[in-house]
N, C-alpha and C positions, 0 to 999 in steps of 0.2 A: 503494499499500499504505499501511498505518498505521505510525506512527512517533510516539515520544514524543521531544520536543525541547524545549530552553531556548535562550534567548538569554544566554551566559554573562556574568555579571557583573551581570545584571538580575534582582532578587529577584521570586519568584512569577511567572516567565514560562514556567512549565512548561505545555505544551499537547500534545494528542493530534492529530498531522496525519493527515488521512484519505487524502491524495493525496500522500504523500511519492514522491520518484523511487526507481526500482529501483536496487540497488547497482551501480555502474559497473564494467565488466570489470577496469579497473587496480586495484581494490580486492583482488582475488584470484580466482584461476581456480575455486576450489571455491564452489558456491552452496549455502546453507544455509536451511532453513527453521527460523525461530526457534520455540523451545519456551517459554523462560522466562528471565527474569534475575532475579538476586539483587539486594537492595538494602541498600546499607550507609552509613555515616555520610558517606563521601565524595559520594554521590549526594544526600544531603540538603544538604550544604553547597553544591553545585552549584545546586540547585534554590533555595536561599536566595540565590543571587547571590555568594557568598563566593569561589568558585573556577571553573575551568573555560575552555577555550579552544576555539572553534569552528575547523573546517578554514580553511586560508588562503583568503581572498576570499569568505567566507561568514559569515552572521550568526547561524545557529542551530547548535546541536550535538545530535546523536541521543544520548540517554543509554544507560547500561548496560554495564557492564564484567564483570560476573559471568554467563557466558553459558551457554547450553545449546540446542543446535541439532541437527537431522537433515539429513544430507546429501543433497540433491536432484539433484545434477550434479557430477562431478569427473573432467574429462576428462585430468587427470594420472594417473589410477590409483590414487592414494594411499589412497582411501577407496572404499567401494562406496555405491550409493544405499540410504539407510536407517541409514546408521551414525550413532552420537551422536559430536558433537563440541563441543569447546569453544573459542573463540578466545583466543589469548594476548593479554593487555592491552596490553603495552609493546612497541613497536618500536623498534628501533636509530636513533640519530642519524644524519643523512647525511654527516657527515664521513668515516669516523666515528671516534670516539675510541678509544683502545687497548682498552677493556673492550668497546665495542660491536662493534668488528672481531673480538674473541674469542667472540662471541655471548653475551657477559654483559651484556646491555643494562640489566638490573636495577642494574648498578654503574655506568651512565652517568657520565662525569666532566665533560662540559660542559653538560649540562641540555637538549640539543637533542632528546633522545627525544620520541617522541609516543606517546599512550596512548587507546586505543579508549574512548569514552564520556567521557573526562576532558580529554585535551589534544590537539587538532588533528586526531583521527581520530574519525569518527562511531562511536557504540557500538552495542550489539547489541539495543537495545530498538526493534526494526522487525521487520516480519514476514518480511524476507528480509535476508540479509547475505552478503558473500563474504568469503573467507580466503585467504590464500596456504598451501601445504602446510606450510611452516616454522613457520606460527602457528596451526596446528589440530592439537588434541590430542584423540586417539580416546579414547572411553570405552567401558568394559565394558557391556553392555545392562543389566545389574543395576542400574546407576546412572540409569537413566532418571527416576526420580522426584527424585533429588537431585544430579544432575550438575552443577547451576550452583553448587554448593559447591566446584568444583575451584578457582576462582580464590582465595577466602580459604585454601583447603587449601595452595595453592602458596606461599602466603606463609609458613605456618609451616613448611612442607617445606624452604624455603630457610634459615629460622632454625634447625633442627634440622641441616641439612647444615653450616651454618658452625660451629654449636657443636661438631659431631663433629670438623671440621677443626681448630679451634682446640685441641680437647682432645688431639689427636695431638702436641702439643708436649711431652708428659711421659707417663710411665707412669701413668695416670690412669683408674680406673674408676668412673664416677658411679654413684651408687645412689638418689639422691633427688632428684627434680625438684618445684620449686614453679612454678605458673602464677598469676600474679597478673591476675585479671579473667576472668569466666565470660560474656563475650559470644561470638559466633560464632568470633572469633580464638582466644580463650582456651581455649574448648571443644575446639576442633580441634588446638590446641598439645598439650593434656593427651590427646587420643586419640593422636597420633603419639609421645607420650612412653610411654604404655601399650604401644604396639606396640613399642617398644624395651626392654620389661622393666622399666622403672623403678618405684620406688614414687612414685606422683604424688600431690601435695597442690593443690588448686586454692582460691584465696581470692577470696572477692567480697563485696560488703556486702548482697547480696540474701539474706534469711532465709527468704524465701517463693517461691512461684513453682516453674517446672520446674527451675531450674539445679542445686538441691542434689541432685536425685534423677537428673539427668542424669550428675552426676559421680560418684555412688554406682554407677550402672550401670555406668560405665567400670571400676569397681574402684579409684576413687581416693577421696582423702578431702577432704571440703568444710569450708571455715573460714570465718568471718566477722569474726574477730578483727583487729586491727592486725598487720601483718607483724611488727612487733618483739615481740608477744606470743606468736609461735608457739614451741613448745617443742622446734624441731628447727632444725638449720643444712642448708639445702639445698646439693647439689653444683652444680646448675644452677637458674636462675631465668629463665622466660620472662615479661617484664613486658609485659602487654597492655592496660593502662589508661591511660597517658600521665599519670596523675595524679602531680604532683610529689611529693607526701610519699610515695607508694607507690614511685615510682622511687627515691628515695634510700633509704627503707627496705630495698628489695630491695638494693641496693648494699651496705648495712650487714650484711644479714642472711646472705648467701652465705657458704659455708664456705671453708676454706683451699683454695687452687688452683682455686677455684670460678668459673663462668663465669656472667655476667649479659646476657641478650640483649634488648634494648630494642626492642618492635614497636609500643608504643602512641605516638601523636604528641600531646604536649602543646600545650596551646592558647597558652602564653605568658602574659606580663603579670601573673604572681603571684611575689611575693618571699617567700622562706622563710628564718627565721633558722636557719643551719645551720652546723655545725663542719665545713666542708671540709677543715682540717687533719687532723682525726681520720680522715675517710673515705680521704684520700691515704694516710696511715699504714697503714690497714688493707689498701688496695688493693695497696700496694707490699710490705709485710711479709709477706701471705700469698698473693702471686703471682696475685692475681685479675685477670679480665679482663671489661671491660664494653664490649659493642659495640651498635650500632644495626643493624636490618635492615629493608629495605622492599622490596615487590614480588618478583620472581621471573624467572629466565630459563626457557628451554625445559626444561632438565634438571630443574628443580625442578617444573614443570608434569607431567612423567612421573613424578616420584617421587610427587607428589601423586596422580595418578591410580591409581597403584599402592595407595596408602594407602588410598583410599578404597573400592576394590575389595576390600580385605581386611577392612573395617570391618564391623561389625554394621550391616546396613542399616536396620533399624528404629530403632536409635539416631540414624542419620543423619538420617532422616525425623523424628525427634522434635524436631530443631534449628529445623525449619520450623514455626514457630508461626503464619504467616497465609499462604495463597495468594490473591492478590487478581488478579480478572479484568483485562485490560487496558482494558476499559470502565470499570471503576472505578479508574483509576490514581491520582487524586490522593489516594486513602486509604492507598495503599501507602507513600506518602512522608511519612506523619503517624506517627512512632513513638510507639508506646504503652509504657507501663512494663514491660509483660509481655512484649514481643516479643523474642525472640531473632534470628531471620531471617525476614525477609518476601521473599516471592517475587511477582513478577509474572507471571502466566500469560498469555502473548502469543497463545496459540490461543483465549482467550475473549473 
């Protein structure tokens, strides 16, 4: 069967294998026909040789962690043939640590977790894959065109879940949410904010292209000014850029008892002249919370599947700016300035 693989750590080693082995039974009882995978910055970094690890004893890694497939066989009876499924990316470490033992592998404490298409587990960019029932998430049939968005949606479902858990510390009813960054994660974070009935603002530097209209269609307000120039104080900020100045500005801008969730990953290596003492004073005196969030556990995947099923399906489809056939795989990993989400069609 066909599969897209790289040699982790080797730049430009991406290639289409025409005779990749069928998935081994130990990978999971459920056999799935791959329909599509979404592509994100992590995939691009792996292709560039910056990241990634092949399974033990192997030198190639199958890419793809944003999956969508259709069940071909399930002897466990969990799914029926033809059901849509997505595979959970992260698996718990073998020890396991206290978090992994509680099925919260997104909070793994020792770093020995594995991840499909990223770290020591083959990904979903192959014509067929297998998955254990615990790591197979069923999707509403209405999500057939967009189900590969489940993985990024699980990331923001976790972010909102943790925001709400933190907010339970006091009698606090947030009204205004600010999302910084209008990439796929930012737009999906805004979607989940609107589903919670919040007044939503999205900030991004793009003044043209599809992003402003996508935000307005949600019923949210789009901004292109710096965070510090906004004329309101948000109760919640979901930061999705990882840009150091935006991160710091978000911490300074959030209102009293506010919560800032950081989901963007900074590249590092940049120094900013900043009054850390003033920020500390503000955070302490206003009872603010700043926390980081990455990945998701099974509960968040289920929350994400529900959120996507309740969303406007035409809006979700608008997030996908390119669908690339597997035969033209190399172009899918070449990001253009107008792309929001690129999808690799594994059936073409």
